[in-house]
C-alpha positions in Angstrom: -24.2 -16.9 -19.7 -20.8 -15.5 -18.6 -20.7 -12.6 -16.1 -18.3 -9.8 -16.7 -15.5 -9.4 -14.2 -15.7 -6.1 -12.3 -12.1 -4.8 -12.4 -12.7 -2.4 -9.5 -13.8 -5.2 -7.2 -10.9 -7.3 -8.4 -8.5 -4.4 -7.6 -10.0 -3.9 -4.2 -9.4 -7.6 -3.4 -5.9 -8.1 -4.8 -4.2 -4.8 -4.1 -3.9 -5.2 -0.3 -2.0 -8.4 -0.7 0.3 -6.9 -3.3 0.9 -4.0 -0.9 1.8 -6.3 1.9 4.3 -8.2 -0.3 5.8 -4.9 -1.6 6.4 -3.7 2.0 7.7 -7.1 3.1 10.2 -7.1 0.2 11.2 -3.5 0.7 11.8 -3.9 4.4 13.2 -7.5 4.8 14.5 -6.8 8.3 11.0 -5.9 9.6 8.8 -8.6 11.0 5.9 -9.7 8.8 3.3 -8.6 11.5 4.9 -5.2 11.7 5.0 -4.8 8.0 1.3 -5.7 7.8 0.4 -3.2 10.5 2.5 -0.5 8.8 0.9 -1.1 5.5 -2.6 -1.0 6.9 -2.1 2.1 9.0 -0.5 4.2 6.3 -3.0 3.0 3.7 -6.0 3.9 5.8 -4.5 7.2 7.0 -3.8 8.4 3.5 -7.1 7.0 2.1 -9.2 8.9 4.7 -7.1 12.1 4.4 -7.6 12.4 0.7 -10.6 14.6 -0.5 -13.9 12.8 -0.8 -14.4 14.4 -4.3 -11.9 11.9 -5.7 -13.5 8.6 -6.7 -12.8 5.6 -4.5 -10.5 3.8 -6.9 -8.3 6.9 -7.3 -8.1 7.3 -3.6 -7.2 3.6 -3.4 -4.4 3.9 -5.9 -3.0 7.1 -4.4 -3.0 5.4 -1.0 -1.2 2.4 -2.4 1.4 4.5 -4.0 2.0 6.3 -0.7 2.5 3.0 1.1 5.1 1.8 -1.4 6.9 5.1 -1.5 7.1 5.3 2.3 8.5 1.7 2.5 11.2 2.6 -0.1 12.1 5.8 1.7 12.4 3.8 5.0 14.6 1.2 3.4 16.9 3.6 1.6 17.1 6.1 4.4 18.4 3.3 6.7 21.2 2.6 4.3 22.1 6.3 3.9 22.1 6.9 7.7 24.4 3.9 8.3 27.1 5.1 5.9 
């Protein structure tokens, strides 16, 4: 008998790796260790600052979006400040 795949658990397992890759690609000049620390710090900070009335997966997705947006802002602001 086949078991159904729980998509929430799959998202909880895969998304941190995807976030790390997104930050590493967005900030190529940053060391990989620093990119991982930045990703974890921003993700956890946003996750725990969001209201508890949101479901866990919504908080997870909002935190992930915040990490990617922050990495893109950091990358493009560096280019704007240099020119």
